[in-house]
N, C-alpha and C positions, 0 to 999 in steps of 0.2 A: 453706632450700633452696641448694644448692651448684650451680655450673655447670662444675665441673672437667672433666667428660667431654663437654660440649657443644662443638660446633665454633665457630670464628669464621666468621660468614657474610660473605663479600665479594661485593657486588653490582656486577658490571661486569668485563670482561676486557680492558680496555686496559692501557696501561703502569702506571698508578697501581695498579690492582687487582692485576695480576700481580706488581708489586713488593711489594706489601703481603702477598700470599699467600706468596710465596717467603721473605720476611724473617720470617715468623711462626713458621717451622719451630723445634721440632718440634711445636708446637700444631697440633691438627687444624684444617683449613680447608676450608669448603665454598664453591667458587667458582661463581657463578651468573651466566649470560649469556643474553641474548635469542637470540643466534645459536648454533647447535649447535656450530660450530667456533670461536667467538669472534670471528669476522671481523665487519666492520661497524663497528668502533669508529673513532673519529677518529684513534687512534694509528696504525693500519694505513695511513691515508691520508696521514700527515704527510710532506711532502716536505723541509721544512727539517731541519736537523741538530740537534745538541746544542751548546749554548754552553759553552765552559770556557776558562779562561786557561792555555793550554799553551805558547804561544810564549814563548821567553825575553825578548822585548821587551814582552810583555803582562804584566799582573798582575791579581790577584783584585780589587784596589782599582779598577782600570779597568773590570772587568766590572761591579762593583757600581755604580760612578758611572753607566755607561751604563744599567743597569736602572733607576736612580732617576730619571734624566732622562726616559726613555721613560714611566715611571710618573708623571710629572708631580709627583714628590716626595710622592705619596700613598701610598707604600709603607710597609710596616713595615721600618724600617732594620735591625733585628736580624734579621729573617728574610732579608733581601736579603744581609747579611753572611755568614749561615750557608749560604745556598744557593750563593753565588758561591765561598766558600771550600771547599765540599765538592765542587764540580763536577768537578775533576780525578779525585777518587776514584770519582765516579759512572762516568766514562768507564772506568777500570780495571775496575769491577764489571760492566759491561756486556760488556767484552771477555772477562772470566772467564766470563761466562754465554753465550758464543758469538756476540757481535755482532762481525762482521768489518768494521771501519771502513775507508774508503778510505785508501790510503797512497800516498806519492810514490815515485818510483823508488829513493830512498835508504832507503826503509822507514819514514820518519817519517810521522806522521798528516798528512793533507792538512787545511789549515785554510782555510775559506772566510769571506767576509764578507756579512753581511746588514744590512738596514735598522736604523738606531739603534746600530750597533756602530762604535766608532771605529777598530777594527782587525779583522784576520781571526782568528777564534777559534771557527769553527763546525765541528765534525766531522761527516762525512757517512758514510753506507753505501750502497753500490749507487747512487751519484750522487745522485739526488733521491728515493730510496726508503728513507731512514733509518728512518721509522716503520714500514714493513713489515719491515725487517730486525730492529728492536728487538722488534716484536710477535711475529714468528715464533720468535725465539731464547728469549724469555721464555715464550712458550706451550709450547714444547717442554720447557723445564725444569720448568714447572708441572705439565704432564701426566705427566711422569716422577716427580715428587716424591711419595714415599709419604705425606706429610702432607696433601696437596692432593686433594680429591674435585672433580672438574670436572663440572659439569652445565649443558649448554646447552639452548636451546629453551625457556626459561622466563622469563617476566616477573614481577618482583616488584611486586605491585600494592597491598601492604599491610604494615604493621609490627605485630608483636605487642607488646602493652602489658600489663604487670602491675606494680602497686605503684610507679607513677611512673616507670618506665623502659621502655626497649625491650628486649624479651628474645627477638626472632626476627623472622621474616619470613613472609608468605603468598605463594606463587607460584602462577602460573597458567601452564599448559602450552599447547601449540598447539591441543589439543582442548578447552580451556576448563576443565580439571580444576583445582581448587585443592588445595594442600598447605601445612601449616603446619610450619615448621622453626624449632625453638627454638635459640637461640644464646647463646654466652658474650659475644659482642659482635656488632654489625651495622656493616658498613662500607659506606657508599655510595661507589662509584667509577664512577659512571654517566656521566660526561662533561657536555657543555655543552647549550646551548639553540639552536644555529645553526639547526636544522631547524624552529624556529618562525618563521623569516623566509622570505619568497618567494625570496630568492636567498642561497645559502649554499654554503661550501666543505666543510660537514660532512656526514656520512652521515645518512640518514633517522632513524637511532636517536638521534641526539643532539638529542633533543626536550624536554629538561628534566624527563623523568619522575622522575628521582631527587630533583631539586631540589623538585619538587612534592610528593613523597612526605615529604621532610623538613620542608617547611613545613606539611603537613597534621598533622604530629606536634608542631608547635609549636616546632620548632628556629628559633633566630634567623637572620636572613639579614644579609649585608653586602654593600655595594657593587653592588647588583643593576643600577644604571643604566650600569655600565661594559661595554658590548659592543664588541668589537674587530671591525672590518671590515678584511678583507685587500684591498688595493687592486687586485690583479691576478688576479681570476678570469676565466676565458675568457668572454667575453660572447656566449653562445649561448642559445637557448630552453631553458628547464628550471628545475628547483628547486635540485637539488644540482649545482653547477657545477664543472668541472675547475679546479684551481688551478694558476696559473703561479708557481712558487716565487720567493721573493724573491732567492734565490741567482742567478737570471738576471740581476738588476740588478747584483749584486755581481760578476758575470762580464762585464759590459759593456753588457747591454741598457738601453735608453732609452725613456722615456714621451714621447709627443708628441700634439698634437691633430689634427684632420682637415687642418689647413693645414700640418702638419710642424713646428709650433713645439714647442720643448722644454717639457714640461708643468710641470716643477718649477724652471724657471729663475727666480731671485730669490724663490722661495717659502721656501726653507729652505737653510741652509748646507750640508747633506749632500745636497742635490739630490734625485736619484732614490732615494737610500738613506736618506731622512728617515724618522722613525718611521711606522708604519703609519697612525696616526690622521690625520696631515698629509697623506700621499699620498691616502688614501682620500677625504678631504674634497675635495681638488683634483680628483680624477677625478669625484666626485659633483657638483662645480660645473660641469664641463664638460657633464656630461650634463644638468644642470638647464637649461643654456643652450641645449640642443638638439643638442649635438654629440656626438662619440664620443671616447673615449681609446684610444690605441694603444700597444702595447708592441713595440718593434723589437728583435728579439734576433738579427738577422742578423750582427751583429759579433762575437757569442759565438764563441770559438774552441774547437777540440777536437772530439772525437767525441761527438756527441750521444747515440749509443746508450749510451755509458758515463757521461757527465756528467749528462745530463737525460733518461733513457729514459722516465720517467713523463710528463713534460710532452710529449715528442715523440709518444708514442703517443696521448695524449689529443687533441693538436691535429690529428694526422693523421686520427683517427676522426671529427673534425668538418670535415675538408676544408681544413685549414690546415697549411702547412708553415713551422714557425718559423725554419727555416734560410734561407728565401727571401722570406718576406713579414712584414709587421707584423701583429700579432694584436690584435683588439678586446678590450678588458678593461672589467671593472666590478668595483666594490666588492662584497663579499659577506660576510655575517655568518660569523665565522671563530672567535672565542674569547670566553668569557665570564670577565671578570676577577672578577666577583662571584659569589656562591653562598652556600651554608650557612657562617655564621660558625664558624670553628674556631680553637682554639689551635694553637701550634706542634706539638702531638703529634696533631693530628687530631680532638680532642674537639669535638663540637658542645655547645650549651646543653642537650640532652637526655640524660640518663644512659643509658648503653648504645648510643648512636648516634654513630658516626664518620663522617667524610667525608674524601675525599682526591682530589687531582687537580682536574679542572676544575668538578666540582660544589661544590667546596669553595672557600672564601675565607680565607685566612690573612694576607692582605695583602702577599704578596711581589711581586705584579705591579703594585700600585698602580692608577692610573687607565687604564693602557694597558701590555700586556704587551710586553717586548722579545722580538724575534724568537729563536726557538730556545731559549727559557727554559721552554718548556711540557713537553716530553719530560723535561727536566732536573728540573723540579719534580715530575713523576710518579714518577720514579725515586726521588729523595731523600726526598720527603715519604711515599712508599710504604714505603720501608725503614725510616724513622723510626717510622711507625705500626705496622708488623709487628713490629718489635723490641719496642716498648712493649706491644703486646698479648700478647706471650709470657708476661708476668708478670701479666697482668690477668684470666686466664681463671678464676680461682677466686673472683671477687667474688660477692657475693650478687646473685640476680635478683629479689628482692623477693617480696612475699606478696600474696595476693588473687586475684580472678578474672582470667582471661585474656581480653583483647578485641582486636579488630583495628582498627587505624587505616587506613582505605582512602584511596588517592588519588583514586578516584572514576572514573566512566565518562569515556570520551574523547568529544571533539567528533565529530560526524559529518563525513565527509570534505570535504563541500561547505562546511560552516561552517569547518573547520580551514584550507582553502585561503584563505578570505576572512580569517581571522585572520592568516595569514602576510602577506598583501597589506597588511593594516592596519598590522602592526608595521614592515614595510618602508617604508611611506609616512611614518608618524608617528615611529618610533623608530630610524631609520636613521643614517647618518653625520652628518646635519644634522637638527636638532630644533627645533621651534618650539612655544610654549606652547599655541596654539589646537589644533594637530593632536594634541598629547600629551593635552590635556583631552578632546577629542572620542573619541580611541581609548580612553581610560580609561573613558568613559561606555559605550561600546559593549561593552567587556569586562565591565564591572560588570553590565550587563543580561544578558549571556549566562553569568555566573558559575555558574549552576545548570546549564547545558547541557554542561559538560565541564571537566576539569581544566585544560586548556590555556588556557582563557579566565581561570581564576582565577590561573594562573601569570602570565599576560600582564598581568592587572590589577596584580599586585605589582610586576612589572617597570616598568609605566608610572607607578605611584605614585612609585617611587624616582626616575624620570627627572623627574617634575613637581617633586618636592621639591628637587632640586639645580637651583637656578635659574641658576647661573653656569657657564660652561663649564670643564671640567677633563679633560684627557686625552682619551679617546675619546668622552666625553660633551660634545657641541658644541651650544650653545644659540645659534641664530640671532638670538634675541631676549634676549640676555644681560641678566639682571637683572630682566626683566619678570615680573609676576605669572602664575602658571599655574593 
């Protein structure tokens, strides 16, 4: 049986899924999204920009070095070299696809600086609305592309399996109706796991559903213990919290405690612009001692409506004016460095199944992602995967009966809220053996109740196995048995 006329199915409409779909032309692509218009992805919420060595005084080698330092040298060095070398071309590609990056008066691209970067190399669009600009431009391109069939309002809750390989997906629409879609290849581009935590900067849909589906199919995982917490989410009640972009600190904002003492003084040479794991742990330590952390952005110059419109609107909506008062901040689950293990071309260990973006782990981010490398990875790895799939659509789909590998039922809402609180307590910026062990036991006992519990169990297992601190995985009880 041949699959030359079957579509490539891409699950997820964020930057990685969109880049994959566009790059796969002219092969037919069916793009499946939970939201009808594709909104709701972490891409659309991304305030940070895209890192690229564009300044004459910068270099690809320096960008790579910063990426490796942030990743605690746990990165795949070859992937880092490839990503940083290709970054300038990614900016050109995005501009050709309609992304209007912010420019200085002389027409040159504006370059900002964010945590972990030794110099200014971050391009932005719409001030702090880069993700939305990228998403809208690529969505428009995908919806106009003749080779892409867009379908929103569906959840992929199963993978079709035949002859030892994935050959399609099962979808479920808003009315609960199922449909089976056979495919030349299945690409998971479903994002991260932040919404499994009680406090996150991610949208509700970033719940690890794609990761859980790949694990159910037997795909190998990698680095599941490495969860990045952004240090400056607005500390207000709620689950999905407004993010206060790192670019604020690059523009002069400073962190302090209740007494006005500089929070990062003497903690790291880069101070307020230290890597995110360092700053998050410091903020968490202040909170654990009963205090609060504050971000004072009153010294930030310029027109906030142009430079930081997203932050300004979010703060005003919660009764804060960042131009006149310090803002309470908290760490929030932000990015998963781990995921389904893939090679450089997006292949998982399961034939026919690919992964790209945050749901995948090819090692480029190591133990802690460098700021503004995520949209970059989504663009470049999506392009690379899409190009590769153009020539892979005639492979055999296997023989034998067709069956469905299901993700399984979801936890009841009350139990899901409890799971989020459990992960926040045990698997947050600071971890300890006893809490990890107890949380794992709870998830093991609930494993039959919903797929989120099974996924959390896998995450906690990886955290327990890595007994020493590395990057974003910080053990308070370093070296102790768990």
